[in-house]
Z-matrix of the N, CA and C atoms (Angstrom, degrees):
N
C 1 1.459
C 2 1.521 1 107.37
N 3 1.320 2 116.90 1 126.46
C 4 1.456 3 120.28 2 -179.49
C 5 1.518 4 110.89 3 -84.62
N 6 1.319 5 114.61 4 161.05
C 7 1.464 6 119.61 5 178.79
C 8 1.519 7 111.34 6 -62.34
N 9 1.333 8 116.84 7 -37.14
C 10 1.466 9 119.92 8 179.35
C 11 1.522 10 111.33 9 -63.85
N 12 1.322 11 116.51 10 -42.02
C 13 1.467 12 119.87 11 177.97
C 14 1.520 13 110.79 12 -62.00
N 15 1.320 14 116.61 13 -40.72
C 16 1.458 15 121.17 14 179.78
C 17 1.517 16 110.84 15 -63.79
N 18 1.318 17 116.79 16 -43.39
C 19 1.466 18 121.57 17 179.89
C 20 1.527 19 110.20 18 -62.86
N 21 1.319 20 116.50 19 -46.38
C 22 1.466 21 120.98 20 179.64
C 23 1.524 22 110.44 21 -64.03
N 24 1.319 23 117.36 22 -43.41
C 25 1.465 24 121.41 23 179.87
C 26 1.526 25 110.96 24 -61.32
N 27 1.327 26 117.18 25 -42.93
C 28 1.469 27 120.76 26 178.69
C 29 1.521 28 110.76 27 -61.19
N 30 1.317 29 116.88 28 -41.62
C 31 1.465 30 120.65 29 -179.35
C 32 1.526 31 111.20 30 -67.64
N 33 1.316 32 117.22 31 -41.20
C 34 1.468 33 120.80 32 177.99
C 35 1.519 34 110.21 33 -60.41
N 36 1.324 35 116.72 34 -49.25
C 37 1.464 36 121.10 35 -179.12
C 38 1.524 37 110.32 36 -63.88
N 39 1.317 38 116.95 37 -40.03
C 40 1.471 39 121.21 38 178.61
C 41 1.528 40 110.60 39 -59.34
N 42 1.325 41 116.87 40 -45.23
C 43 1.460 42 120.53 41 -179.26
C 44 1.526 43 112.03 42 -70.43
N 45 1.323 44 117.54 43 -37.50
C 46 1.463 45 120.23 44 176.79
C 47 1.524 46 110.84 45 -63.12
N 48 1.323 47 116.66 46 -40.65
C 49 1.467 48 120.72 47 178.12
C 50 1.523 49 110.67 48 -67.55
N 51 1.324 50 117.23 49 -40.09
C 52 1.465 51 121.06 50 179.79
C 53 1.521 52 111.25 51 -61.83
N 54 1.317 53 116.60 52 -35.47
C 55 1.466 54 121.54 53 179.39
C 56 1.521 55 112.10 54 -87.52
N 57 1.339 56 116.05 55 3.00
C 58 1.473 57 122.48 56 -179.88
C 59 1.527 58 111.73 57 61.40
N 60 1.328 59 116.46 58 32.16
C 61 1.460 60 121.08 59 177.51
C 62 1.519 61 111.72 60 -87.89
N 63 1.321 62 116.24 61 -18.31
C 64 1.461 63 121.18 62 172.61
C 65 1.519 64 107.98 63 -136.47
N 66 1.310 65 115.09 64 158.12
C 67 1.463 66 120.52 65 -179.34
C 68 1.525 67 110.42 66 -71.00
N 69 1.326 68 115.57 67 148.30
C 70 1.459 69 120.12 68 176.90
C 71 1.525 70 111.66 69 -61.87
N 72 1.328 71 116.32 70 -23.55
C 73 1.461 72 121.25 71 -178.67
C 74 1.525 73 113.17 72 -81.37
N 75 1.316 74 117.71 73 -7.33
C 76 1.467 75 121.67 74 -178.11
C 77 1.528 76 109.48 75 -61.50
N 78 1.332 77 116.38 76 122.35
C 79 1.462 78 119.80 77 -177.20
C 80 1.530 79 113.28 78 -120.34
N 81 1.303 80 118.62 79 -23.33
C 82 1.465 81 121.07 80 -175.16
C 83 1.519 82 113.76 81 -86.51
N 84 1.304 83 117.23 82 -22.39
C 85 1.460 84 120.55 83 -173.97
C 86 1.523 85 112.04 84 -61.49
N 87 1.319 86 117.01 85 -43.48
C 88 1.461 87 120.40 86 -177.94
C 89 1.527 88 111.57 87 -59.31
N 90 1.312 89 117.55 88 -46.42
C 91 1.467 90 119.69 89 -179.32
C 92 1.527 91 111.41 90 -67.99
N 93 1.339 92 116.89 91 -35.41
C 94 1.465 93 119.65 92 177.81
C 95 1.526 94 110.74 93 -64.70
N 96 1.325 95 116.98 94 -41.48
C 97 1.466 96 120.09 95 178.43
C 98 1.523 97 109.80 96 -65.39
N 99 1.323 98 116.72 97 -47.34
C 100 1.462 99 121.14 98 -177.74
C 101 1.523 100 111.87 99 -62.07
N 102 1.320 101 116.88 100 -37.49
C 103 1.467 102 120.97 101 -179.05
C 104 1.522 103 113.10 102 -84.56
N 105 1.322 104 116.65 103 -11.01
C 106 1.458 105 120.23 104 -177.77
C 107 1.515 106 112.75 105 75.39
N 108 1.331 107 116.55 106 24.56
C 109 1.462 108 120.16 107 -177.00
C 110 1.519 109 113.26 108 -105.25
N 111 1.320 110 117.60 109 3.33
C 112 1.467 111 119.41 110 178.67
C 113 1.522 112 108.19 111 -71.62
N 114 1.310 113 114.99 112 138.48
C 115 1.459 114 120.32 113 -177.53
C 116 1.521 115 109.33 114 -112.86
N 117 1.309 116 114.83 115 166.62
C 118 1.464 117 120.41 116 179.39
C 119 1.523 118 110.82 117 -58.10
N 120 1.322 119 116.93 118 -38.01
C 121 1.458 120 120.28 119 -178.79
C 122 1.529 121 110.99 120 -62.80
N 123 1.337 122 117.31 121 -32.87
C 124 1.464 123 120.17 122 178.00
C 125 1.523 124 110.61 123 -61.98
N 126 1.332 125 116.75 124 -42.51
C 127 1.462 126 120.22 125 179.07
C 128 1.516 127 110.69 126 -67.28
N 129 1.334 128 116.58 127 -37.66
C 130 1.467 129 120.01 128 178.92
C 131 1.522 130 110.78 129 -62.35
N 132 1.318 131 117.12 130 -40.58
C 133 1.466 132 121.02 131 178.53
C 134 1.523 133 110.07 132 -64.00
N 135 1.314 134 117.11 133 -42.74
C 136 1.466 135 121.22 134 179.12
C 137 1.527 136 110.03 135 -60.30
N 138 1.322 137 116.79 136 -47.26
C 139 1.466 138 120.92 137 -178.65
C 140 1.522 139 111.10 138 -66.08
N 141 1.327 140 117.34 139 -42.30
C 142 1.467 141 120.28 140 178.51
C 143 1.524 142 111.03 141 -60.99
N 144 1.315 143 117.40 142 -41.25
C 145 1.464 144 120.47 143 178.16
C 146 1.521 145 111.35 144 -62.75
N 147 1.314 146 117.30 145 -38.12
C 148 1.459 147 120.42 146 178.77
C 149 1.524 148 111.09 147 -66.94
N 150 1.314 149 116.83 148 -39.86
C 151 1.468 150 120.35 149 178.27
C 152 1.520 151 110.21 150 -63.73
N 153 1.322 152 116.56 151 -45.41
C 154 1.468 153 120.68 152 179.26
C 155 1.524 154 110.60 153 -61.27
N 156 1.328 155 117.12 154 -45.37
C 157 1.466 156 120.69 155 179.80
C 158 1.525 157 111.61 156 -63.73
N 159 1.325 158 116.95 157 -39.09
C 160 1.465 159 120.49 158 178.96
C 161 1.523 160 110.63 159 -65.78
N 162 1.327 161 116.66 160 -40.42
C 163 1.466 162 120.31 161 178.41
C 164 1.521 163 111.13 162 -64.69
N 165 1.323 164 117.24 163 -41.46
C 166 1.463 165 121.02 164 178.20
C 167 1.528 166 110.60 165 -62.99
N 168 1.326 167 115.54 166 -42.40
C 169 1.463 168 120.41 167 -179.29
C 170 1.526 169 110.25 168 -64.67
N 171 1.320 170 116.94 169 -45.23
C 172 1.460 171 121.63 170 179.55
C 173 1.521 172 110.66 171 -63.18
N 174 1.309 173 116.80 172 -43.13
C 175 1.459 174 121.13 173 179.43
C 176 1.525 175 110.36 174 -63.32
N 177 1.312 176 117.59 175 -40.70
C 178 1.458 177 121.98 176 179.11
C 179 1.518 178 112.54 177 -66.18
N 180 1.318 179 117.53 178 -33.23
C 181 1.464 180 121.54 179 -179.76
C 182 1.520 181 111.82 180 -74.64
N 183 1.322 182 117.35 181 -28.22
C 184 1.466 183 120.23 182 -177.75
C 185 1.520 184 112.74 183 -86.44
N 186 1.328 185 116.92 184 -11.15
C 187 1.471 186 119.66 185 -179.22
C 188 1.505 187 111.30 186 -91.09
């Protein structure tokens, strides 16, 4: 893993966390991005989790 990949991966994860697109506890994503080992399924899981969390939040606000 090169230093440039690590820097870019850290920035990507930082921005995803800032936008609340991934959990603050997410620890594996940065290394997967830096190593180039992240797969399409990983992104699908991230997006599905966000949809589920948004639905729970919306449901909680309407009750």
